matplotlib code that plots the C-alpha trace (Angstrom):
import matplotlib.pyplot as plt

x = [-34.2, -31.4, -29.1, -26.1, -22.4, -20.4, -17.2, -14.0, -15.8, -16.6, -13.6, -15.6, -18.7, -17.6, -16.5, -19.4, -21.4, -19.2, -19.7, -23.7, -23.0, -21.1, -23.6, -26.9, -25.2, -23.1, -25.8, -23.6, -23.5, -20.3, -19.7, -18.3, -17.0, -16.7, -14.5, -13.1, -13.0, -16.2, -17.7, -15.7, -18.7, -19.4, -23.2, -23.1, -21.4, -23.7, -27.1, -25.7, -25.3, -28.2, -29.6, -27.5, -29.0, -32.5, -32.1, -30.7, -33.6, -32.0, -34.8, -32.8, -33.3, -31.2, -31.1, -28.3, -27.0, -26.1, -26.2, -30.0, -30.6, -27.6, -29.7, -32.2, -30.8, -30.7, -32.4, -29.9, -30.9, -34.5, -34.9, -33.3, -36.0, -38.7, -37.2, -38.7, -41.7, -41.4, -40.2, -38.4, -40.3, -43.8, -44.3, -45.4, -42.2, -40.4, -42.3, -41.4, -37.9, -37.8, -38.2, -35.5, -33.0, -33.2, -34.1, -32.2, -29.8, -29.1, -32.5, -32.4, -29.9, -31.6, -34.8, -33.1, -31.2, -34.0, -35.8, -33.5, -32.7, -36.3, -36.5, -33.1, -34.9, -37.0, -33.9, -31.1, -31.0, -28.7, -28.4, -26.9, -26.3, -24.8, -22.6, -21.8, -19.4, -22.3, -23.3, -24.6, -23.3, -26.3, -26.1, -22.9, -23.1, -25.6, -24.4, -21.1, -22.4, -25.2, -22.0, -20.9, -24.5, -26.1, -22.8, -24.5, -27.1, -27.1, -26.9, -24.8, -24.1, -22.8, -21.5, -20.2, -17.7, -15.7, -12.4, -12.8, -10.0, -13.3, -16.5, -18.1, -15.6, -12.5, -15.1, -15.4, -12.2, -11.1, -8.7, -10.3, -13.5, -15.7, -16.4, -17.5, -14.5, -14.3, -13.9, -12.9, -12.9, -11.4, -13.1, -9.8, -9.9, -10.9, -8.1, -8.3, -9.9, -12.6, -13.7, -13.7, -15.6, -18.4, -18.4, -18.9, -21.3, -23.3, -22.7, -23.6, -20.7, -16.6, -16.1, -13.7, -9.7, -11.0, -13.7, -11.5, -8.6, -11.0, -12.4, -8.2, -8.0, -10.8, -8.1, -10.7, -13.4, -16.3, -18.6, -17.2, -16.8, -20.0, -20.9, -19.0, -21.0, -24.2, -23.2, -22.2, -25.6, -27.3, -26.0, -27.7, -25.8, -24.5, -21.2, -18.4, -15.6, -16.2, -16.7, -17.2, -17.1, -21.0, -22.4, -22.9, -19.4, -18.0, -20.2, -19.3, -15.5, -16.4, -18.4, -15.5, -13.0, -15.8, -15.0, -11.1, -11.2, -10.2, -6.2, -6.0, -8.4, -5.6, -3.1, -5.1, -5.5, -1.6, -0.7, -2.8, -1.4, 1.7, 0.7, 2.5, 3.9, 5.2, 7.6, 6.2, 9.1, 8.1, 4.3, 5.2, 6.9, 3.7, 1.6, 3.8, 0.8, 0.1, 2.4, 4.5, 2.6, -0.4, 0.3, 2.2, -0.7, -2.8, -1.1, -1.7, -5.3, -5.0, -3.1, -5.7, -8.3, -6.1, -7.0, -3.4, -2.8, -1.7, -4.3, -1.9, -0.1, -2.8, -2.4, 1.5, 2.6, 1.3, 2.3, 0.5, -1.2, -4.2, -7.6, -8.9, -9.7, -12.6]
y = [-3.3, -2.3, -0.1, -0.1, 0.1, 2.3, 0.7, 2.4, 6.0, 7.4, 10.5, 10.8, 11.4, 13.5, 15.9, 16.7, 16.4, 19.1, 21.7, 21.0, 21.9, 25.0, 25.6, 26.1, 27.3, 30.5, 31.1, 30.7, 28.3, 25.5, 22.8, 19.6, 17.3, 13.2, 12.1, 8.8, 6.4, 4.3, 1.7, 3.2, 4.3, 7.8, 7.1, 5.3, 8.5, 10.7, 9.1, 8.5, 12.5, 13.1, 10.7, 13.1, 15.9, 15.4, 14.1, 16.9, 19.5, 20.0, 20.2, 17.6, 18.7, 15.4, 14.0, 12.2, 13.5, 10.7, 9.8, 10.1, 13.2, 15.1, 15.7, 17.7, 21.0, 21.1, 17.8, 16.9, 20.6, 20.5, 17.0, 17.9, 20.6, 18.4, 15.9, 15.1, 15.3, 19.2, 20.2, 23.3, 23.8, 23.0, 21.6, 24.7, 26.2, 23.7, 24.1, 27.4, 26.8, 24.0, 26.4, 29.0, 25.9, 26.1, 29.7, 31.9, 29.8, 33.0, 34.3, 30.5, 31.2, 34.4, 32.6, 29.5, 31.6, 33.8, 30.1, 28.8, 31.7, 32.1, 28.3, 29.1, 32.0, 29.2, 26.9, 25.1, 23.7, 20.1, 20.3, 17.1, 16.1, 12.4, 11.5, 15.1, 13.7, 13.9, 16.9, 19.0, 22.2, 24.6, 22.7, 23.1, 27.2, 27.4, 24.7, 26.4, 29.8, 28.7, 28.3, 31.8, 33.4, 31.7, 32.1, 34.0, 31.4, 28.1, 26.0, 23.6, 22.3, 18.1, 16.7, 13.3, 12.6, 10.7, 11.9, 14.0, 16.1, 18.8, 19.1, 20.5, 20.1, 21.4, 24.4, 24.5, 24.4, 27.1, 29.8, 32.9, 31.5, 33.5, 32.1, 29.6, 27.6, 24.0, 20.7, 18.1, 14.8, 12.0, 8.2, 5.7, 2.1, 0.5, -1.5, -5.2, -4.8, -2.8, -5.2, -8.4, -6.2, -5.9, -9.5, -10.0, -7.8, -9.2, -13.0, -13.0, -14.8, -15.2, -15.1, -18.5, -18.0, -18.8, -15.4, -13.4, -14.2, -13.2, -10.1, -8.8, -9.3, -6.1, -3.7, -2.0, -1.3, -1.4, -2.4, -5.3, -6.6, -6.3, -8.1, -10.8, -11.3, -11.2, -13.7, -15.8, -15.1, -16.0, -19.1, -22.5, -24.4, -21.4, -22.4, -19.9, -22.5, -23.3, -19.4, -18.8, -15.1, -14.0, -13.3, -9.7, -9.4, -10.5, -8.5, -4.9, -5.4, -6.3, -2.7, -1.1, -1.9, -1.3, 2.3, 2.4, 1.4, -2.0, -1.6, 0.2, -3.0, -5.1, -3.4, -3.6, -7.7, -8.3, -6.6, -8.5, -12.0, -10.9, -9.8, -6.7, -3.6, -3.5, -0.9, 0.8, -0.9, -4.5, -4.1, -2.6, -6.1, -7.4, -5.6, -5.7, -5.6, -2.3, 1.0, 2.3, 5.5, 3.6, 1.7, 4.0, 6.5, 3.4, 3.1, 6.6, 6.1, 3.3, 5.3, 8.3, 5.9, 4.2, 1.1, 0.0, 1.7, -0.1, 0.7, 1.5, 3.8, 5.4, 9.2, 8.8, 7.7, 6.1, 2.7, 0.1, -3.5, -4.3, -5.7, -9.0, -9.3, -11.2]
z = [17.8, 19.2, 16.7, 14.7, 16.5, 14.4, 15.2, 15.5, 14.4, 17.8, 17.7, 14.0, 15.8, 18.5, 16.5, 14.8, 18.2, 19.1, 16.0, 16.6, 20.5, 19.1, 16.9, 19.3, 21.8, 19.8, 17.1, 14.6, 11.6, 10.4, 7.9, 8.5, 5.7, 6.6, 3.1, 2.3, 0.1, -1.5, 1.6, 4.1, 6.5, 6.1, 4.9, 7.9, 10.2, 8.9, 9.7, 13.3, 13.9, 12.0, 14.8, 17.9, 16.3, 16.7, 19.8, 20.7, 19.5, 15.8, 12.8, 10.2, 6.8, 4.9, 1.2, -0.9, -4.0, -7.2, -10.9, -11.5, -9.4, -11.4, -14.4, -12.1, -11.2, -7.3, -6.7, -3.7, -2.0, -3.1, -1.4, 1.9, 2.4, 1.7, 4.2, 7.7, 9.5, 9.6, 5.9, 5.8, 2.4, 1.3, -2.2, -3.7, -2.4, -3.7, -7.2, -7.5, -6.1, -8.8, -11.1, -10.5, -10.5, -14.3, -15.3, -12.3, -10.2, -8.4, -7.5, -6.2, -3.9, -2.7, -1.7, 0.1, 1.7, 3.3, 3.8, 6.1, 7.7, 8.7, 9.8, 12.0, 13.6, 15.2, 16.2, 15.5, 11.4, 10.4, 6.8, 5.9, 1.8, 1.0, -2.2, -2.7, -5.4, -7.6, -7.1, -9.7, -11.0, -9.0, -6.2, -6.3, -6.3, -4.0, -1.4, -1.4, -0.9, 2.2, 4.5, 4.4, 3.6, 6.9, 9.3, 11.6, 12.6, 14.2, 10.8, 10.5, 7.1, 7.2, 3.6, 2.8, -0.1, -1.8, -2.7, -6.2, -7.7, -8.5, -6.7, -3.8, -1.2, -3.0, -4.0, -0.3, 0.6, -1.8, -0.3, 0.7, 0.5, 3.4, 7.0, 8.7, 8.1, 6.6, 9.0, 6.7, 9.5, 6.9, 7.4, 6.9, 7.0, 10.6, 12.2, 12.8, 16.0, 15.1, 11.9, 14.0, 16.9, 13.6, 13.6, 16.9, 16.6, 13.8, 14.8, 18.5, 18.6, 18.3, 14.4, 14.0, 12.5, 8.8, 9.1, 10.8, 8.2, 5.3, 7.6, 7.5, 4.0, 3.1, 4.0, 6.7, 4.5, 6.2, 3.7, 2.6, 5.7, 6.2, 2.9, 3.6, 7.5, 5.1, 3.3, 6.6, 8.5, 5.1, 4.9, 4.8, 7.7, 9.7, 9.8, 9.4, 8.9, 5.5, 3.7, 0.2, -0.7, -0.6, -4.5, -2.5, -1.8, -5.0, -6.9, -4.9, -5.8, -9.8, -9.6, -8.0, -10.5, -13.4, -11.5, -13.2, -16.3, -18.3, -18.2, -14.3, -13.6, -15.2, -13.4, -10.3, -10.7, -11.3, -7.8, -6.7, -8.2, -6.4, -3.4, -3.2, -4.4, -8.2, -10.0, -13.2, -15.3, -13.6, -13.9, -17.6, -18.6, -17.4, -19.2, -22.5, -24.8, -23.6, -24.4, -21.5, -20.8, -20.8, -17.6, -15.5, -16.2, -15.0, -12.3, -11.5, -11.5, -9.4, -6.5, -6.6, -5.6, -2.8, -4.8, -3.6, -0.5, 2.5, 5.3, 8.1, 5.5, 4.0, 5.2, 5.0, 2.1, -1.5, -1.6, -2.6, -1.0, -3.0, -1.5, -2.3, -6.0, -6.9]

ax = plt.figure().add_subplot(projection="3d")
ax.plot(x, y, z, "-o")
ax.set_aspect("equal")
plt.show()
């Protein structure tokens, strides 16, 4: 089967591949961060870079953080060390490191540093951790310290994260933190041409004007576009001229809304109905049953989550235009 083409991400992947080539040529490390909103394609880009790294001869250790592994200290790092056909650590070694993560995090840092140094002496390494916005405190401590400790070894660190105020990315970007420097690759929304190309790739034909119009309303979010295309492919008739929003898409939007809370969700729904940005005074009048201060705070939540930002202006201004609200 042909691999999925990642539309609109060639520049991000090229930047990551350049870092891999530098590490292999110079024998020194670097740190890359893919950052963006949920569903923007961070995991897909990270996976693509890992595939390229394997082809380049890197030993790759890959894992992801989530809200479940967060209850186990250093779980994302330990899972990475046991990943792949040739894991960096043995099962017995992981058991010992897990005990240190609970009782002696500093000893964990020392032992992982030594372990990675020995493996890096054999060849270049890529350590990739997805969804680090959910990394537990011990993981944050270790993962923010290891790149500096291994800066003179061919170890590339690659993280993917949502935008969060407090997390590993903020730790790594702290002023005055030791080398190596951190390169943040911001993944923004895809443009309309890339979204249409995604549809052509998936359907193996030109999408209908109605489908194109629906895809344009996802705000350049490839996850939501994929959900819609999955629904088209799975439809019994295969006719995209009569499209209902797929159940998976609707549930995905509702999960996103649930993360915001009740009042921010009401704000977002009101904005969707009007189809344009609303002033705080207008929103307060629409939600007259809520205190003005609460409505203003809800608007701040929406802006912080980038839920009200026009794709074309996402990195230039904090003005709004909603995604589809299901």
